[in-house]
C-alpha positions in Angstrom: 31.3 2.4 -9.7 31.2 2.4 -5.9 27.4 1.6 -6.0 28.0 -1.1 -8.6 30.5 -2.7 -6.2 28.1 -2.4 -3.3 25.3 -3.9 -5.4 27.7 -6.9 -6.3 28.4 -7.4 -2.6 24.7 -7.2 -1.8 24.1 -9.9 -4.5 26.9 -12.0 -3.0 25.3 -11.7 0.4 22.1 -13.2 -1.1 23.9 -16.3 -2.4 25.7 -16.6 0.9 22.6 -16.5 3.0 20.0 -18.2 0.8 21.0 -21.6 2.0 20.8 -20.7 5.7 17.8 -20.8 8.0 15.2 -19.4 8.5 13.7 -20.2 5.1 10.5 -18.0 5.6 8.3 -20.3 3.4 5.1 -18.5 4.3 6.5 -15.1 3.3 7.9 -16.7 0.1 4.5 -17.9 -0.9 3.0 -14.5 -0.1 5.6 -12.8 -2.4 5.0 -15.3 -5.2 1.3 -14.4 -5.0 2.2 -10.7 -5.0 4.5 -11.1 -8.0 2.4 -13.7 -10.0 -1.3 -13.2 -9.3 -1.3 -9.4 -9.2 0.8 -9.1 -12.3 -1.0 -11.7 -14.4 -3.6 -9.4 -15.9 -1.0 -6.8 -16.8 1.3 -9.3 -18.6 -1.6 -11.1 -20.2 -3.0 -7.9 -21.8 0.6 -7.0 -22.9 1.1 -10.3 -24.6 -2.3 -10.4 -26.3 -1.8 -6.9 -27.7 1.8 -7.6 -28.8 0.6 -10.6 -30.8 -2.1 -8.6 -32.6 0.1 -5.7 -33.4 3.0 -7.8 -34.6 0.7 -9.7 -36.9 -0.9 -6.5 -38.3 2.5 -4.7 -38.7 4.2 -7.6 -40.4 1.5 -8.8 -42.8 1.8 -5.8 -45.2 5.6 -6.2 -45.5 5.4 -10.0 -46.0 2.6 -9.6 -48.7 4.9 -7.2 -50.5 7.6 -9.9 -50.8 5.1 -12.7 -51.4 5.9 -14.4 -48.1 2.7 -14.0 -46.2 2.6 -17.8 -45.5 5.6 -17.5 -43.1 3.8 -15.0 -40.8 3.0 -17.6 -38.1 6.7 -18.8 -38.1 8.0 -15.2 -37.9 5.6 -14.4 -35.2 6.6 -17.4 -33.1 10.3 -16.7 -33.5 9.8 -13.1 -32.5 7.6 -13.8 -29.5 9.3 -16.9 -28.0 12.9 -15.9 -28.6 13.0 -12.2 -27.7 9.9 -10.0 -27.5 8.0 -12.2 -25.0 10.8 -12.7 -22.4 12.1 -9.1 -22.6 8.8 -7.2 -22.7 7.4 -9.3 -19.8 10.5 -8.6 -17.7 10.5 -4.9 -18.5 6.8 -4.6 -17.6 7.4 -6.5 -14.3 10.5 -4.3 -13.6 8.2 -1.3 -13.9 5.6 -2.7 -11.6 7.7 -4.6 -9.1 10.9 -2.6 -9.1 9.2 0.6 -7.9 7.0 -1.3 -5.5 9.8 -3.3 -3.8 12.2 -0.3 -3.7 9.5 1.9 -2.1 8.2 -0.7 0.3 11.7 -1.6 1.7 12.8 2.0 1.6 9.8 3.1 3.6 10.6 0.3 6.2 14.2 1.6 6.4 13.3 5.3 7.0 10.6 4.4 9.5 13.2 2.2 11.3 11.1 -1.0 11.0 14.2 -2.8 9.6 16.2 -1.7 12.6 13.4 -3.0 14.8 13.5 -6.4 13.1 17.3 -6.5 13.6 17.0 -5.6 17.3 14.4 -8.4 17.6 16.9 -10.9 15.9 14.4 -11.6 13.2 16.9 -11.5 10.3 15.3 -8.9 8.0 17.6 -9.9 5.1 16.0 -13.3 5.0 12.5 -12.0 5.5 12.6 -9.0 3.1 15.3 -9.8 0.5 15.7 -13.5 0.0 11.9 -14.2 -0.2 11.4 -11.4 -2.8 14.4 -12.5 -4.9 13.3 -16.2 -4.9 9.7 -15.2 -5.8 10.9 -13.3 -8.8 13.3 -16.0 -9.9 10.4 -18.6 -9.8 7.5 -16.6 -11.1 9.0 -14.6 -14.0 9.3 -17.7 -16.3 5.7 -18.6 -15.5 4.4 -15.2 -16.4 6.5 -15.2 -19.6 4.9 -18.5 -20.7 1.4 -16.9 -20.2 2.5 -13.8 -22.2 4.0 -15.9 -25.1 0.8 -18.0 -25.2 -1.5 -15.0 -25.4 0.7 -13.3 -27.9 0.3 -16.3 -30.2 -3.4 -16.4 -29.6 -3.6 -12.7 -30.5 -1.6 -13.2 -33.6 -3.9 -16.1 -34.6 -7.1 -14.1 -34.1 -5.7 -11.3 -36.2 -4.9 -13.9 -39.0 -8.4 -15.4 -38.8 -10.0 -11.9 -39.2 -7.6 -11.0 -42.0 -7.3 -14.2 -44.0 -9.5 -16.8 -42.4 -6.4 -19.0 -41.8 -7.1 -22.5 -40.4 -5.7 -22.9 -36.8 -3.9 -26.1 -37.7 -2.0 -24.4 -40.5 -1.2 -21.4 -38.3 0.2 -23.3 -35.3 1.9 -26.0 -37.4 3.7 -23.3 -39.4 4.4 -21.4 -36.2 6.2 -24.2 -34.4 7.9 -26.0 -37.3 11.3 -24.3 -36.7 11.1 -23.7 -33.0 13.2 -26.2 -31.0 12.7 -27.3 -27.4 16.1 -25.8 -26.5 14.9 -22.4 -27.8 11.8 -22.5 -25.7 13.6 -23.6 -22.5 16.6 -21.3 -22.8 14.6 -18.2 -23.9 12.0 -18.7 -21.2 14.3 -19.6 -18.4 16.5 -16.6 -19.0 13.7 -14.6 -17.4 14.8 -16.1 -14.1 18.0 -14.2 -14.5 15.9 -11.0 -15.3 13.8 -11.7 -12.2 16.9 -12.0 -10.1 18.2 -8.7 -11.5 14.9 -6.8 -10.8 14.5 -8.1 -7.3 18.1 -7.8 -6.1 18.4 -4.2 -7.5 15.1 -3.2 -6.1 15.9 -4.7 -2.7 19.4 -3.1 -2.7 18.0 0.4 -3.5 15.3 0.1 -0.8 17.5 -1.5 1.8 20.1 1.2 1.6 17.8 4.3 1.7 19.1 7.0 4.0 17.1 10.1 4.7 13.3 10.7 4.2 10.4 10.2 1.8 12.3 12.0 -1.0 15.0 9.4 -0.9 12.4 6.6 -0.9 10.9 8.0 -4.2 14.4 8.2 -5.7 15.2 4.6 -4.7 12.0 3.4 -6.4 12.9 5.3 -9.6 16.5 4.1 -9.6 15.3 0.5 -9.1 13.3 0.6 -12.3 15.9 2.4 -14.4 18.9 0.2 -13.2 16.8 -3.0 -13.5 15.8 -2.1 -17.1 19.4 -1.3 -18.1 20.8 -4.5 -16.6 18.0 -6.6 -18.3 19.2 -5.4 -21.7 22.8 -6.1 -20.9 22.0 -9.5 -19.5 19.9 -10.3 -22.6 22.8 -9.7 -24.9 25.1 -11.9 -22.8 22.5 -14.8 -22.5 21.7 -14.7 -26.3 25.3 -14.8 -27.2 26.0 -17.7 -24.8 23.0 -19.6 -26.1 24.2 -19.2 -29.7 27.6 -20.5 -28.8 26.2 -23.5 -26.9 23.1 -24.4 -29.0 24.0 -22.7 -32.3 21.8 -20.6 -34.6 18.3 -21.9 -35.4 19.2 -21.9 -39.1 22.3 -24.1 -38.5 
């Protein structure tokens, strides 16, 4: 409970300082490149394989109930509304959470952060705010790539299995998807990105001890980020249903 309170204070410090100078734009761009470009292959392969596997696993069940025609629609609902955003965020939590926690933790134990504070360079702005903003901005972009490749993977599986025309596949896929669904379910990954970055920065920033504690901080960053992503997903989905209603309504 004490660490949860400290984490909340750390997050509040982010919102307090994010509007203040220095803005560290060059470091922000570097972090966006680190988060986006270097994660793109991982999230793309994940999305493509998810689309193929979902189509293969669902086809048999739908055929049994005579509903194979709704496969594209079911695939789109699953990918855009839940699987794409959550899986992308969990994959990024595994890659970025450990990396950010270990990097900042190593800087703490080697006293590099103390040196930045002595030099009045505001390490919180340079290390924390840039990484959190980069994750908030880039997570939705990577999610769009993952969703798109998942639909392409599902379509390719359908072509190989039934020779389905691409116009029928994509018209069926998007006939019940609303713009509000796409916007809300994609933008919620900005919240997930904030969670991953702020937790990872907090774990690394507060490391005390040596290399063993750095490793533990990296591991805790991944575990806590994943748990908070699931909790935040429940809250966001519930709120979106209250605001926009069920898709069937």
